[in-house]
Backbone as JSON, one array per atom type, in Angstrom:
{
  "sequence": "XXXXXXXXXXXXXXXXXXXXXXXXXXXXXXXXXXXXXXXXXXXXXXXXXXXXXXXXXXXXXXXXXXXXXXXXXXXXXXXXXX",
  "N": [[0.83, -1.18, 0.0], [0.46, 2.22, -0.74], [1.61, 4.91, 1.19], [-0.48, 7.49, 2.61], [-0.96, 10.98, 3.0], [-2.37, 13.12, 5.47], [-4.17, 15.98, 6.84], [-3.51, 17.44, 10.11], [-5.78, 17.5, 11.71], [-7.48, 15.57, 10.75], [-10.06, 13.13, 10.7], [-11.41, 11.28, 9.29], [-10.48, 8.81, 7.08], [-10.91, 8.06, 4.4], [-10.46, 9.24, 1.98], [-7.96, 10.57, -0.32], [-6.7, 12.53, 1.07], [-4.19, 14.93, 1.63], [-2.57, 13.92, -0.27], [-1.14, 11.09, -1.99], [1.79, 9.41, -1.01], [3.51, 8.44, -3.1], [6.06, 8.49, -4.18], [7.81, 7.71, -2.2], [10.83, 6.62, -0.68], [11.27, 4.56, 1.15], [9.13, 2.76, 3.4], [8.61, 1.71, 6.46], [7.11, -0.24, 8.93], [7.14, -0.97, 12.31], [6.3, -3.22, 14.94], [5.89, -2.96, 18.35], [6.41, -4.75, 21.47], [4.15, -4.35, 23.12], [2.17, -3.97, 21.33], [2.07, -1.51, 20.05], [2.51, 0.47, 17.15], [5.09, 1.75, 14.99], [6.11, 4.0, 12.52], [8.53, 4.42, 10.0], [9.43, 6.56, 7.61], [10.96, 7.25, 4.58], [11.47, 9.93, 2.56], [11.97, 11.67, -0.45], [13.54, 14.91, -0.87], [12.97, 16.08, -3.23], [10.48, 15.13, -3.77], [7.01, 14.95, -4.76], [5.06, 15.68, -2.8], [6.56, 16.78, -0.75], [6.58, 19.35, 0.39], [4.3, 19.38, 1.93], [4.73, 17.76, 4.12], [4.81, 17.79, 7.57], [5.2, 18.33, 11.11], [2.86, 16.76, 13.33], [1.02, 16.15, 11.33], [-0.77, 13.47, 9.64], [-0.07, 10.16, 8.63], [-1.31, 7.57, 6.7], [-0.93, 4.13, 6.61], [-0.31, 0.65, 5.82], [0.46, -1.65, 8.33], [1.3, -4.28, 7.95], [0.95, -7.06, 5.65], [-1.51, -8.27, 6.18], [-3.03, -6.74, 7.96], [-5.33, -4.01, 8.63], [-5.17, -0.64, 7.29], [-3.38, 1.78, 9.24], [-3.34, 4.81, 11.18], [-0.74, 7.11, 11.5], [0.9, 9.5, 13.46], [2.93, 12.24, 12.6], [5.8, 12.91, 14.32], [8.42, 13.62, 14.32], [10.73, 15.06, 12.14], [13.49, 14.55, 10.21], [16.55, 15.45, 8.58], [18.73, 14.01, 6.15], [22.23, 13.49, 6.77], [24.08, 13.19, 4.75]],
  "CA": [[0.0, 0.0, 0.0], [1.17, 3.5, -0.79], [1.19, 5.75, 2.31], [-1.26, 8.68, 2.26], [-0.76, 12.06, 3.96], [-3.58, 13.84, 5.84], [-3.99, 17.11, 7.75], [-3.38, 17.06, 11.51], [-7.09, 17.38, 12.34], [-8.29, 14.61, 10.0], [-10.66, 12.04, 11.48], [-11.92, 10.31, 8.31], [-9.35, 8.47, 6.23], [-11.42, 7.35, 3.22], [-10.03, 9.95, 0.78], [-6.51, 10.64, -0.47], [-6.2, 13.62, 1.91], [-3.29, 15.88, 0.97], [-1.95, 13.24, -1.4], [-0.44, 9.81, -1.8], [3.26, 9.56, -0.98], [3.92, 7.35, -3.99], [7.49, 8.53, -4.48], [8.57, 7.39, -0.99], [11.96, 5.72, -0.86], [10.93, 3.38, 1.95], [8.1, 2.94, 4.42], [8.71, 0.53, 7.31], [6.34, -0.21, 10.16], [7.56, -1.97, 13.3], [5.36, -3.39, 16.04], [6.56, -3.21, 19.62], [5.84, -5.86, 22.23], [2.83, -4.04, 23.67], [1.23, -3.81, 20.23], [2.15, -0.19, 19.45], [3.2, 0.52, 15.86], [5.86, 2.95, 14.67], [6.39, 4.08, 11.08], [9.7, 5.18, 9.56], [9.21, 6.87, 6.2], [12.01, 8.02, 3.93], [10.84, 10.63, 1.45], [12.97, 12.56, -1.06], [13.29, 16.35, -0.86], [12.42, 16.43, -4.54], [9.2, 14.46, -3.92], [5.85, 15.76, -5.13], [4.36, 16.17, -1.62], [7.52, 17.11, 0.31], [6.21, 20.61, 1.04], [3.17, 19.13, 2.83], [5.16, 17.01, 5.3], [5.02, 18.66, 8.72], [4.88, 17.7, 12.39], [1.46, 16.61, 13.71], [0.21, 15.61, 10.24], [-1.03, 12.05, 9.78], [0.23, 9.29, 7.49], [-2.02, 6.29, 6.78], [-0.17, 3.06, 5.96], [-0.57, -0.69, 6.33], [1.6, -2.15, 9.11], [1.75, -5.53, 7.35], [0.1, -7.46, 4.53], [-2.82, -8.77, 6.6], [-3.73, -5.77, 8.81], [-5.97, -2.84, 8.02], [-4.33, 0.55, 7.39], [-3.34, 2.48, 10.52], [-2.96, 6.22, 11.11], [0.48, 7.41, 12.26], [1.13, 10.93, 13.57], [4.33, 12.65, 12.4], [6.29, 13.6, 15.51], [9.8, 14.07, 14.12], [11.21, 15.09, 10.76], [14.94, 14.79, 10.22], [17.15, 15.51, 7.27], [19.93, 13.18, 6.11], [23.49, 14.21, 6.87], [24.84, 13.08, 3.51]],
  "C": [[0.87, 1.24, 0.0], [0.69, 4.36, 0.38], [0.48, 7.01, 1.81], [-1.13, 9.7, 3.37], [-2.08, 12.81, 4.18], [-3.23, 15.03, 6.73], [-4.0, 16.61, 9.2], [-4.73, 16.83, 12.18], [-8.01, 16.38, 11.63], [-8.82, 13.52, 10.93], [-11.22, 10.95, 10.57], [-10.82, 10.08, 7.3], [-9.79, 7.68, 5.0], [-11.01, 8.02, 1.92], [-8.51, 9.88, 0.67], [-5.93, 11.86, 0.23], [-5.39, 14.65, 1.14], [-2.57, 15.25, -0.21], [-1.28, 11.94, -1.01], [1.06, 10.06, -1.87], [3.88, 8.45, -1.83], [5.4, 7.36, -4.33], [8.35, 8.35, -3.22], [9.7, 6.43, -1.32], [11.73, 4.43, -0.09], [9.88, 3.76, 2.98], [8.06, 1.66, 5.24], [7.93, 0.74, 8.59], [6.85, -1.32, 11.07], [6.52, -2.02, 14.4], [6.14, -3.73, 17.3], [5.84, -4.31, 20.38], [4.44, -5.58, 22.77], [1.8, -3.77, 22.57], [1.24, -2.44, 19.58], [2.96, -0.25, 18.15], [4.0, 1.81, 15.74], [6.27, 2.89, 13.21], [7.65, 4.91, 10.86], [9.57, 5.33, 8.05], [10.37, 7.69, 5.68], [11.42, 8.6, 2.65], [11.83, 11.62, 0.86], [12.55, 14.03, -0.99], [12.66, 16.79, -2.18], [11.06, 15.78, -4.79], [8.05, 15.43, -4.14], [5.16, 16.39, -3.91], [5.28, 16.55, -0.47], [7.11, 18.36, 1.07], [5.08, 20.43, 2.06], [3.56, 18.35, 4.08], [5.48, 17.98, 6.43], [4.67, 17.88, 9.99], [3.38, 17.78, 12.65], [0.56, 16.16, 12.57], [0.12, 14.1, 10.39], [-0.7, 11.32, 8.5], [-0.53, 7.98, 7.71], [-1.24, 5.26, 5.97], [-0.56, 1.72, 6.56], [0.65, -1.17, 7.1], [2.15, -3.47, 8.59], [0.73, -5.94, 6.28], [-1.32, -7.85, 4.94], [-3.63, -7.79, 7.43], [-4.39, -4.68, 7.99], [-5.03, -1.65, 8.15], [-4.47, 1.24, 8.75], [-2.93, 3.93, 10.28], [-1.76, 6.45, 12.03], [0.66, 8.93, 12.27], [2.62, 11.21, 13.38], [4.77, 13.41, 13.64], [7.73, 14.06, 15.37], [10.13, 13.99, 12.64], [12.69, 15.4, 10.83], [15.43, 14.8, 8.78], [18.42, 14.66, 7.27], [21.2, 14.04, 6.16], [24.26, 14.22, 5.57], [24.06, 13.65, 2.39]]
}
């Protein structure tokens, strides 16, 4: 599934929100022991929706092949050193 970006106050995730992040380099979801999920998304600066990525926005993605899509809040944006 291609991750989809939504505004911070979104509550309904049936549309494509601010846009699909189809040019993502990678999108990895890990599940911790207590069942909490965490998403690590690598997105190029030259990507179509790069300007829309901001803290508190929401990314919808599937954690694995069998689960339903989950909403992940952006809490940190970092830039690569290289």
